[in-house]
PyMOL CGO cylinders between C-alpha atoms (Angstrom):
from pymol import cmd
from pymol.cgo import CYLINDER

trace = [
    CYLINDER, 65.33, -25.91, -17.31, 68.44, -27.87, -17.17, 0.3, 1, 1, 1, 1, 1, 1,
    CYLINDER, 68.44, -27.87, -17.17, 67.37, -30.37, -19.83, 0.3, 1, 1, 1, 1, 1, 1,
    CYLINDER, 67.37, -30.37, -19.83, 65.27, -28.49, -22.51, 0.3, 1, 1, 1, 1, 1, 1,
    CYLINDER, 65.27, -28.49, -22.51, 62.84, -30.66, -24.29, 0.3, 1, 1, 1, 1, 1, 1,
    CYLINDER, 62.84, -30.66, -24.29, 63.79, -32.03, -27.67, 0.3, 1, 1, 1, 1, 1, 1,
    CYLINDER, 63.79, -32.03, -27.67, 61.95, -30.76, -30.91, 0.3, 1, 1, 1, 1, 1, 1,
    CYLINDER, 61.95, -30.76, -30.91, 60.40, -34.05, -31.35, 0.3, 1, 1, 1, 1, 1, 1,
    CYLINDER, 60.40, -34.05, -31.35, 59.09, -34.14, -27.63, 0.3, 1, 1, 1, 1, 1, 1,
    CYLINDER, 59.09, -34.14, -27.63, 57.74, -30.49, -27.82, 0.3, 1, 1, 1, 1, 1, 1,
    CYLINDER, 57.74, -30.49, -27.82, 55.78, -31.50, -30.97, 0.3, 1, 1, 1, 1, 1, 1,
    CYLINDER, 55.78, -31.50, -30.97, 54.18, -34.67, -29.45, 0.3, 1, 1, 1, 1, 1, 1,
    CYLINDER, 54.18, -34.67, -29.45, 53.57, -32.76, -26.35, 0.3, 1, 1, 1, 1, 1, 1,
    CYLINDER, 53.57, -32.76, -26.35, 50.99, -30.35, -28.01, 0.3, 1, 1, 1, 1, 1, 1,
    CYLINDER, 50.99, -30.35, -28.01, 47.47, -30.91, -28.52, 0.3, 1, 1, 1, 1, 1, 1,
    CYLINDER, 47.47, -30.91, -28.52, 46.38, -33.15, -31.53, 0.3, 1, 1, 1, 1, 1, 1,
    CYLINDER, 46.38, -33.15, -31.53, 44.89, -30.00, -33.32, 0.3, 1, 1, 1, 1, 1, 1,
    CYLINDER, 44.89, -30.00, -33.32, 48.13, -28.13, -33.04, 0.3, 1, 1, 1, 1, 1, 1,
    CYLINDER, 48.13, -28.13, -33.04, 50.16, -31.10, -34.19, 0.3, 1, 1, 1, 1, 1, 1,
    CYLINDER, 50.16, -31.10, -34.19, 47.65, -31.38, -37.22, 0.3, 1, 1, 1, 1, 1, 1,
    CYLINDER, 47.65, -31.38, -37.22, 48.10, -27.77, -37.95, 0.3, 1, 1, 1, 1, 1, 1,
    CYLINDER, 48.10, -27.77, -37.95, 51.83, -27.80, -37.62, 0.3, 1, 1, 1, 1, 1, 1,
    CYLINDER, 51.83, -27.80, -37.62, 52.15, -30.99, -40.01, 0.3, 1, 1, 1, 1, 1, 1,
    CYLINDER, 52.15, -30.99, -40.01, 49.91, -29.40, -42.50, 0.3, 1, 1, 1, 1, 1, 1,
    CYLINDER, 49.91, -29.40, -42.50, 51.92, -26.22, -42.68, 0.3, 1, 1, 1, 1, 1, 1,
    CYLINDER, 51.92, -26.22, -42.68, 55.32, -28.20, -42.83, 0.3, 1, 1, 1, 1, 1, 1,
    CYLINDER, 55.32, -28.20, -42.83, 53.62, -30.18, -45.78, 0.3, 1, 1, 1, 1, 1, 1,
    CYLINDER, 53.62, -30.18, -45.78, 52.47, -27.12, -47.47, 0.3, 1, 1, 1, 1, 1, 1,
    CYLINDER, 52.47, -27.12, -47.47, 55.87, -25.47, -47.55, 0.3, 1, 1, 1, 1, 1, 1,
    CYLINDER, 55.87, -25.47, -47.55, 57.60, -28.49, -48.42, 0.3, 1, 1, 1, 1, 1, 1,
    CYLINDER, 57.60, -28.49, -48.42, 55.33, -28.96, -51.47, 0.3, 1, 1, 1, 1, 1, 1,
    CYLINDER, 55.33, -28.96, -51.47, 55.44, -25.28, -52.40, 0.3, 1, 1, 1, 1, 1, 1,
    CYLINDER, 55.44, -25.28, -52.40, 59.30, -25.45, -52.18, 0.3, 1, 1, 1, 1, 1, 1,
    CYLINDER, 59.30, -25.45, -52.18, 59.72, -28.07, -54.79, 0.3, 1, 1, 1, 1, 1, 1,
    CYLINDER, 59.72, -28.07, -54.79, 60.05, -25.41, -57.63, 0.3, 1, 1, 1, 1, 1, 1,
    CYLINDER, 60.05, -25.41, -57.63, 62.43, -23.39, -55.36, 0.3, 1, 1, 1, 1, 1, 1,
    CYLINDER, 62.43, -23.39, -55.36, 64.81, -26.45, -54.93, 0.3, 1, 1, 1, 1, 1, 1,
    CYLINDER, 64.81, -26.45, -54.93, 64.50, -26.99, -58.78, 0.3, 1, 1, 1, 1, 1, 1,
    CYLINDER, 64.50, -26.99, -58.78, 65.40, -23.57, -59.46, 0.3, 1, 1, 1, 1, 1, 1,
    CYLINDER, 65.40, -23.57, -59.46, 68.37, -23.94, -57.12, 0.3, 1, 1, 1, 1, 1, 1,
    CYLINDER, 68.37, -23.94, -57.12, 69.77, -26.90, -59.06, 0.3, 1, 1, 1, 1, 1, 1,
    CYLINDER, 69.77, -26.90, -59.06, 69.03, -25.35, -62.39, 0.3, 1, 1, 1, 1, 1, 1,
    CYLINDER, 69.03, -25.35, -62.39, 71.79, -24.18, -64.73, 0.3, 1, 1, 1, 1, 1, 1,
    CYLINDER, 71.79, -24.18, -64.73, 70.02, -20.85, -65.14, 0.3, 1, 1, 1, 1, 1, 1,
    CYLINDER, 70.02, -20.85, -65.14, 68.86, -19.71, -61.91, 0.3, 1, 1, 1, 1, 1, 1,
    CYLINDER, 68.86, -19.71, -61.91, 65.91, -17.01, -61.49, 0.3, 1, 1, 1, 1, 1, 1,
    CYLINDER, 65.91, -17.01, -61.49, 67.14, -14.57, -58.76, 0.3, 1, 1, 1, 1, 1, 1,
    CYLINDER, 67.14, -14.57, -58.76, 64.59, -13.13, -56.37, 0.3, 1, 1, 1, 1, 1, 1,
    CYLINDER, 64.59, -13.13, -56.37, 61.65, -14.90, -57.77, 0.3, 1, 1, 1, 1, 1, 1,
    CYLINDER, 61.65, -14.90, -57.77, 58.51, -16.13, -56.10, 0.3, 1, 1, 1, 1, 1, 1,
    CYLINDER, 58.51, -16.13, -56.10, 56.48, -19.16, -56.81, 0.3, 1, 1, 1, 1, 1, 1,
    CYLINDER, 56.48, -19.16, -56.81, 52.74, -19.90, -56.55, 0.3, 1, 1, 1, 1, 1, 1,
    CYLINDER, 52.74, -19.90, -56.55, 49.80, -17.58, -56.36, 0.3, 1, 1, 1, 1, 1, 1,
    CYLINDER, 49.80, -17.58, -56.36, 50.33, -16.94, -52.66, 0.3, 1, 1, 1, 1, 1, 1,
    CYLINDER, 50.33, -16.94, -52.66, 54.06, -16.25, -52.85, 0.3, 1, 1, 1, 1, 1, 1,
    CYLINDER, 54.06, -16.25, -52.85, 54.75, -17.88, -49.91, 0.3, 1, 1, 1, 1, 1, 1,
    CYLINDER, 54.75, -17.88, -49.91, 58.01, -19.31, -50.96, 0.3, 1, 1, 1, 1, 1, 1,
    CYLINDER, 58.01, -19.31, -50.96, 60.68, -17.99, -53.20, 0.3, 1, 1, 1, 1, 1, 1,
    CYLINDER, 60.68, -17.99, -53.20, 64.30, -17.63, -54.02, 0.3, 1, 1, 1, 1, 1, 1,
    CYLINDER, 64.30, -17.63, -54.02, 66.69, -14.98, -52.95, 0.3, 1, 1, 1, 1, 1, 1,
    CYLINDER, 66.69, -14.98, -52.95, 69.83, -13.94, -54.65, 0.3, 1, 1, 1, 1, 1, 1,
    CYLINDER, 69.83, -13.94, -54.65, 71.97, -10.78, -53.91, 0.3, 1, 1, 1, 1, 1, 1,
    CYLINDER, 71.97, -10.78, -53.91, 73.37, -10.59, -57.40, 0.3, 1, 1, 1, 1, 1, 1,
    CYLINDER, 73.37, -10.59, -57.40, 72.00, -12.35, -60.63, 0.3, 1, 1, 1, 1, 1, 1,
    CYLINDER, 72.00, -12.35, -60.63, 75.48, -13.45, -61.75, 0.3, 1, 1, 1, 1, 1, 1,
    CYLINDER, 75.48, -13.45, -61.75, 78.85, -14.07, -60.16, 0.3, 1, 1, 1, 1, 1, 1,
    CYLINDER, 78.85, -14.07, -60.16, 81.80, -13.04, -62.41, 0.3, 1, 1, 1, 1, 1, 1,
    CYLINDER, 81.80, -13.04, -62.41, 85.15, -15.16, -62.57, 0.3, 1, 1, 1, 1, 1, 1,
    CYLINDER, 85.15, -15.16, -62.57, 87.14, -11.70, -61.99, 0.3, 1, 1, 1, 1, 1, 1,
    CYLINDER, 87.14, -11.70, -61.99, 86.87, -9.81, -58.60, 0.3, 1, 1, 1, 1, 1, 1,
    CYLINDER, 86.87, -9.81, -58.60, 88.40, -6.50, -57.74, 0.3, 1, 1, 1, 1, 1, 1,
    CYLINDER, 88.40, -6.50, -57.74, 89.41, -5.87, -54.12, 0.3, 1, 1, 1, 1, 1, 1,
    CYLINDER, 89.41, -5.87, -54.12, 89.88, -2.80, -52.46, 0.3, 1, 1, 1, 1, 1, 1,
    CYLINDER, 89.88, -2.80, -52.46, 93.04, -2.58, -50.32, 0.3, 1, 1, 1, 1, 1, 1,
    CYLINDER, 93.04, -2.58, -50.32, 93.03, -0.10, -47.53, 0.3, 1, 1, 1, 1, 1, 1,
    CYLINDER, 93.03, -0.10, -47.53, 96.75, 1.18, -46.71, 0.3, 1, 1, 1, 1, 1, 1,
    CYLINDER, 96.75, 1.18, -46.71, 98.34, 4.07, -45.03, 0.3, 1, 1, 1, 1, 1, 1,
    CYLINDER, 98.34, 4.07, -45.03, 101.80, 5.59, -44.86, 0.3, 1, 1, 1, 1, 1, 1,
    CYLINDER, 101.80, 5.59, -44.86, 103.50, 8.59, -43.20, 0.3, 1, 1, 1, 1, 1, 1,
    CYLINDER, 103.50, 8.59, -43.20, 105.15, 9.39, -46.46, 0.3, 1, 1, 1, 1, 1, 1,
    CYLINDER, 105.15, 9.39, -46.46, 104.08, 8.73, -50.04, 0.3, 1, 1, 1, 1, 1, 1,
    CYLINDER, 104.08, 8.73, -50.04, 107.25, 6.93, -50.72, 0.3, 1, 1, 1, 1, 1, 1,
    CYLINDER, 107.25, 6.93, -50.72, 106.24, 4.39, -47.95, 0.3, 1, 1, 1, 1, 1, 1,
    CYLINDER, 106.24, 4.39, -47.95, 106.46, 2.21, -46.12, 0.3, 1, 1, 1, 1, 1, 1,
    CYLINDER, 106.46, 2.21, -46.12, 102.81, 1.29, -46.66, 0.3, 1, 1, 1, 1, 1, 1,
    CYLINDER, 102.81, 1.29, -46.66, 100.81, -0.81, -44.21, 0.3, 1, 1, 1, 1, 1, 1,
    CYLINDER, 100.81, -0.81, -44.21, 97.64, -2.61, -44.83, 0.3, 1, 1, 1, 1, 1, 1,
    CYLINDER, 97.64, -2.61, -44.83, 94.55, -2.37, -42.71, 0.3, 1, 1, 1, 1, 1, 1,
    CYLINDER, 94.55, -2.37, -42.71, 93.31, -6.26, -42.82, 0.3, 1, 1, 1, 1, 1, 1,
    CYLINDER, 93.31, -6.26, -42.82, 89.72, -6.80, -42.40, 0.3, 1, 1, 1, 1, 1, 1,
    CYLINDER, 89.72, -6.80, -42.40, 88.23, -9.56, -40.38, 0.3, 1, 1, 1, 1, 1, 1,
    CYLINDER, 88.23, -9.56, -40.38, 86.61, -11.56, -43.19, 0.3, 1, 1, 1, 1, 1, 1,
    CYLINDER, 86.61, -11.56, -43.19, 87.25, -9.83, -46.43, 0.3, 1, 1, 1, 1, 1, 1,
    CYLINDER, 87.25, -9.83, -46.43, 89.58, -11.53, -48.78, 0.3, 1, 1, 1, 1, 1, 1,
    CYLINDER, 89.58, -11.53, -48.78, 93.10, -10.25, -48.46, 0.3, 1, 1, 1, 1, 1, 1,
    CYLINDER, 93.10, -10.25, -48.46, 95.99, -12.52, -47.88, 0.3, 1, 1, 1, 1, 1, 1,
    CYLINDER, 95.99, -12.52, -47.88, 95.68, -15.53, -50.25, 0.3, 1, 1, 1, 1, 1, 1,
    CYLINDER, 95.68, -15.53, -50.25, 97.75, -17.71, -47.68, 0.3, 1, 1, 1, 1, 1, 1,
    CYLINDER, 97.75, -17.71, -47.68, 95.10, -16.96, -44.94, 0.3, 1, 1, 1, 1, 1, 1,
    CYLINDER, 95.10, -16.96, -44.94, 92.33, -19.62, -44.23, 0.3, 1, 1, 1, 1, 1, 1,
    CYLINDER, 92.33, -19.62, -44.23, 89.01, -18.46, -45.27, 0.3, 1, 1, 1, 1, 1, 1,
    CYLINDER, 89.01, -18.46, -45.27, 87.06, -17.18, -42.22, 0.3, 1, 1, 1, 1, 1, 1,
    CYLINDER, 87.06, -17.18, -42.22, 84.11, -18.68, -40.44, 0.3, 1, 1, 1, 1, 1, 1,
    CYLINDER, 84.11, -18.68, -40.44, 81.59, -15.93, -40.25, 0.3, 1, 1, 1, 1, 1, 1,
    CYLINDER, 81.59, -15.93, -40.25, 78.02, -17.43, -39.57, 0.3, 1, 1, 1, 1, 1, 1,
    CYLINDER, 78.02, -17.43, -39.57, 76.02, -16.22, -37.86, 0.3, 1, 1, 1, 1, 1, 1,
    CYLINDER, 76.02, -16.22, -37.86, 77.57, -13.01, -37.76, 0.3, 1, 1, 1, 1, 1, 1,
    CYLINDER, 77.57, -13.01, -37.76, 77.48, -10.25, -40.43, 0.3, 1, 1, 1, 1, 1, 1,
    CYLINDER, 77.48, -10.25, -40.43, 80.66, -8.07, -40.72, 0.3, 1, 1, 1, 1, 1, 1,
    CYLINDER, 80.66, -8.07, -40.72, 79.11, -5.23, -42.37, 0.3, 1, 1, 1, 1, 1, 1,
    CYLINDER, 79.11, -5.23, -42.37, 82.25, -3.03, -42.86, 0.3, 1, 1, 1, 1, 1, 1,
    CYLINDER, 82.25, -3.03, -42.86, 83.72, -6.05, -44.81, 0.3, 1, 1, 1, 1, 1, 1,
    CYLINDER, 83.72, -6.05, -44.81, 80.57, -6.48, -46.77, 0.3, 1, 1, 1, 1, 1, 1,
    CYLINDER, 80.57, -6.48, -46.77, 80.43, -2.71, -47.62, 0.3, 1, 1, 1, 1, 1, 1,
    CYLINDER, 80.43, -2.71, -47.62, 84.07, -2.75, -48.80, 0.3, 1, 1, 1, 1, 1, 1,
    CYLINDER, 84.07, -2.75, -48.80, 83.25, -5.67, -51.17, 0.3, 1, 1, 1, 1, 1, 1,
    CYLINDER, 83.25, -5.67, -51.17, 80.13, -3.80, -52.47, 0.3, 1, 1, 1, 1, 1, 1,
    CYLINDER, 80.13, -3.80, -52.47, 82.25, -0.63, -52.96, 0.3, 1, 1, 1, 1, 1, 1,
    CYLINDER, 82.25, -0.63, -52.96, 84.82, -2.77, -55.07, 0.3, 1, 1, 1, 1, 1, 1,
    CYLINDER, 84.82, -2.77, -55.07, 81.90, -3.94, -57.16, 0.3, 1, 1, 1, 1, 1, 1,
    CYLINDER, 81.90, -3.94, -57.16, 81.11, -0.40, -57.77, 0.3, 1, 1, 1, 1, 1, 1,
    CYLINDER, 81.11, -0.40, -57.77, 84.56, 0.31, -59.11, 0.3, 1, 1, 1, 1, 1, 1,
    CYLINDER, 84.56, 0.31, -59.11, 85.91, 1.62, -55.84, 0.3, 1, 1, 1, 1, 1, 1,
    CYLINDER, 85.91, 1.62, -55.84, 84.68, 4.98, -56.77, 0.3, 1, 1, 1, 1, 1, 1,
    CYLINDER, 84.68, 4.98, -56.77, 84.38, 7.37, -53.71, 0.3, 1, 1, 1, 1, 1, 1,
    CYLINDER, 84.38, 7.37, -53.71, 81.87, 9.14, -55.81, 0.3, 1, 1, 1, 1, 1, 1,
    CYLINDER, 81.87, 9.14, -55.81, 79.76, 6.02, -55.66, 0.3, 1, 1, 1, 1, 1, 1,
    CYLINDER, 79.76, 6.02, -55.66, 80.73, 5.13, -52.13, 0.3, 1, 1, 1, 1, 1, 1,
    CYLINDER, 80.73, 5.13, -52.13, 81.19, 8.38, -50.14, 0.3, 1, 1, 1, 1, 1, 1,
    CYLINDER, 81.19, 8.38, -50.14, 81.36, 6.58, -46.74, 0.3, 1, 1, 1, 1, 1, 1,
    CYLINDER, 81.36, 6.58, -46.74, 84.78, 5.48, -47.84, 0.3, 1, 1, 1, 1, 1, 1,
    CYLINDER, 84.78, 5.48, -47.84, 86.15, 8.90, -47.12, 0.3, 1, 1, 1, 1, 1, 1,
    CYLINDER, 86.15, 8.90, -47.12, 84.82, 9.07, -43.65, 0.3, 1, 1, 1, 1, 1, 1,
    CYLINDER, 84.82, 9.07, -43.65, 86.32, 5.53, -43.06, 0.3, 1, 1, 1, 1, 1, 1,
    CYLINDER, 86.32, 5.53, -43.06, 89.74, 6.60, -44.24, 0.3, 1, 1, 1, 1, 1, 1,
    CYLINDER, 89.74, 6.60, -44.24, 89.79, 9.68, -42.17, 0.3, 1, 1, 1, 1, 1, 1,
    CYLINDER, 89.79, 9.68, -42.17, 88.78, 7.56, -39.17, 0.3, 1, 1, 1, 1, 1, 1,
    CYLINDER, 88.78, 7.56, -39.17, 91.56, 5.01, -39.77, 0.3, 1, 1, 1, 1, 1, 1,
    CYLINDER, 91.56, 5.01, -39.77, 94.12, 7.95, -40.16, 0.3, 1, 1, 1, 1, 1, 1,
    CYLINDER, 94.12, 7.95, -40.16, 92.95, 9.40, -36.86, 0.3, 1, 1, 1, 1, 1, 1,
    CYLINDER, 92.95, 9.40, -36.86, 93.30, 6.08, -35.38, 0.3, 1, 1, 1, 1, 1, 1,
    CYLINDER, 93.30, 6.08, -35.38, 89.82, 5.79, -34.19, 0.3, 1, 1, 1, 1, 1, 1,
    CYLINDER, 89.82, 5.79, -34.19, 89.52, 2.91, -31.74, 0.3, 1, 1, 1, 1, 1, 1,
    CYLINDER, 89.52, 2.91, -31.74, 86.11, 2.22, -32.77, 0.3, 1, 1, 1, 1, 1, 1,
    CYLINDER, 86.11, 2.22, -32.77, 86.91, 1.61, -36.32, 0.3, 1, 1, 1, 1, 1, 1,
    CYLINDER, 86.91, 1.61, -36.32, 90.37, 0.15, -35.69, 0.3, 1, 1, 1, 1, 1, 1,
    CYLINDER, 90.37, 0.15, -35.69, 88.40, -2.63, -33.42, 0.3, 1, 1, 1, 1, 1, 1,
    CYLINDER, 88.40, -2.63, -33.42, 86.63, -3.66, -36.63, 0.3, 1, 1, 1, 1, 1, 1,
    CYLINDER, 86.63, -3.66, -36.63, 89.89, -4.49, -38.27, 0.3, 1, 1, 1, 1, 1, 1,
    CYLINDER, 89.89, -4.49, -38.27, 91.78, -7.92, -37.93, 0.3, 1, 1, 1, 1, 1, 1,
    CYLINDER, 91.78, -7.92, -37.93, 94.79, -6.91, -35.85, 0.3, 1, 1, 1, 1, 1, 1,
    CYLINDER, 94.79, -6.91, -35.85, 93.72, -3.44, -35.05, 0.3, 1, 1, 1, 1, 1, 1,
    CYLINDER, 93.72, -3.44, -35.05, 96.04, -0.57, -36.05, 0.3, 1, 1, 1, 1, 1, 1,
    CYLINDER, 96.04, -0.57, -36.05, 98.89, -1.64, -38.26, 0.3, 1, 1, 1, 1, 1, 1,
    CYLINDER, 98.89, -1.64, -38.26, 100.83, 1.34, -36.65, 0.3, 1, 1, 1, 1, 1, 1,
    CYLINDER, 100.83, 1.34, -36.65, 100.17, 0.30, -33.18, 0.3, 1, 1, 1, 1, 1, 1,
    CYLINDER, 100.17, 0.30, -33.18, 103.92, -0.42, -32.48, 0.3, 1, 1, 1, 1, 1, 1,
    CYLINDER, 103.92, -0.42, -32.48, 104.82, 3.17, -33.30, 0.3, 1, 1, 1, 1, 1, 1,
    CYLINDER, 104.82, 3.17, -33.30, 103.84, 6.38, -31.55, 0.3, 1, 1, 1, 1, 1, 1,
    CYLINDER, 103.84, 6.38, -31.55, 103.53, 8.33, -34.77, 0.3, 1, 1, 1, 1, 1, 1,
    CYLINDER, 103.53, 8.33, -34.77, 101.31, 6.47, -37.38, 0.3, 1, 1, 1, 1, 1, 1,
    CYLINDER, 101.31, 6.47, -37.38, 100.13, 8.13, -40.44, 0.3, 1, 1, 1, 1, 1, 1,
    CYLINDER, 100.13, 8.13, -40.44, 99.08, 11.65, -40.31, 0.3, 1, 1, 1, 1, 1, 1,
    CYLINDER, 99.08, 11.65, -40.31, 95.47, 12.61, -40.83, 0.3, 1, 1, 1, 1, 1, 1,
    CYLINDER, 95.47, 12.61, -40.83, 93.94, 16.10, -41.73, 0.3, 1, 1, 1, 1, 1, 1,
    CYLINDER, 93.94, 16.10, -41.73, 93.20, 17.93, -38.63, 0.3, 1, 1, 1, 1, 1, 1,
    CYLINDER, 93.20, 17.93, -38.63, 90.64, 20.45, -37.71, 0.3, 1, 1, 1, 1, 1, 1,
    CYLINDER, 90.64, 20.45, -37.71, 91.59, 24.11, -36.68, 0.3, 1, 1, 1, 1, 1, 1,
    CYLINDER, 91.59, 24.11, -36.68, 90.92, 23.38, -33.26, 0.3, 1, 1, 1, 1, 1, 1,
    CYLINDER, 90.92, 23.38, -33.26, 93.21, 20.25, -33.29, 0.3, 1, 1, 1, 1, 1, 1,
    CYLINDER, 93.21, 20.25, -33.29, 96.07, 22.29, -34.87, 0.3, 1, 1, 1, 1, 1, 1,
    CYLINDER, 96.07, 22.29, -34.87, 95.65, 25.16, -32.29, 0.3, 1, 1, 1, 1, 1, 1,
    CYLINDER, 95.65, 25.16, -32.29, 95.81, 22.57, -29.45, 0.3, 1, 1, 1, 1, 1, 1,
    CYLINDER, 95.81, 22.57, -29.45, 98.85, 20.93, -30.81, 0.3, 1, 1, 1, 1, 1, 1,
    CYLINDER, 98.85, 20.93, -30.81, 100.50, 24.24, -31.46, 0.3, 1, 1, 1, 1, 1, 1,
    CYLINDER, 100.50, 24.24, -31.46, 99.69, 25.36, -27.68, 0.3, 1, 1, 1, 1, 1, 1,
    CYLINDER, 99.69, 25.36, -27.68, 101.24, 22.20, -26.47, 0.3, 1, 1, 1, 1, 1, 1,
    CYLINDER, 101.24, 22.20, -26.47, 104.47, 22.76, -28.29, 0.3, 1, 1, 1, 1, 1, 1,
    CYLINDER, 104.47, 22.76, -28.29, 104.66, 26.48, -27.29, 0.3, 1, 1, 1, 1, 1, 1,
    CYLINDER, 104.66, 26.48, -27.29, 104.20, 25.40, -23.61, 0.3, 1, 1, 1, 1, 1, 1,
    CYLINDER, 104.20, 25.40, -23.61, 106.96, 22.75, -24.11, 0.3, 1, 1, 1, 1, 1, 1,
    CYLINDER, 106.96, 22.75, -24.11, 109.38, 25.61, -25.31, 0.3, 1, 1, 1, 1, 1, 1,
    CYLINDER, 109.38, 25.61, -25.31, 108.51, 28.02, -22.59, 0.3, 1, 1, 1, 1, 1, 1,
]
cmd.load_cgo(trace, "trace")
């Protein structure tokens, strides 16, 4: 329909029994949510707590505390160890302090989130082994992964970006290509 009915019109358009059930449910959840709101406003919040015998409402917290110090993983690459190094910028992960914060809702940028979690774990590849696969895909200039980055490939303006370890098949194909060019 061109003009969908408003929430209020939908509510009043239902049978009296359905309106009564909806009103009772809203009143129940509202009443049960009072301790949740009190917890939200408390100085010491309980994380991941449920309230009431039926456990219909509760609080959710990804982490029990937030520190005043935060480590960030910076992902960079270079053709040579001396540089120049170029940063792979993530779409919503903090990075450039002069960049405006990003509006991400209702979307979830999972890669940015996982990089943040890896930094919370100390940035260890042992604790976040998927980082190795990410780095390899970035070095190989994988379009799918580069599409997740803000601005894409920092080496896009050059034909030869950073090198990546290659498989035996890739090395053989490159060698065959150079041998054919010589012949």
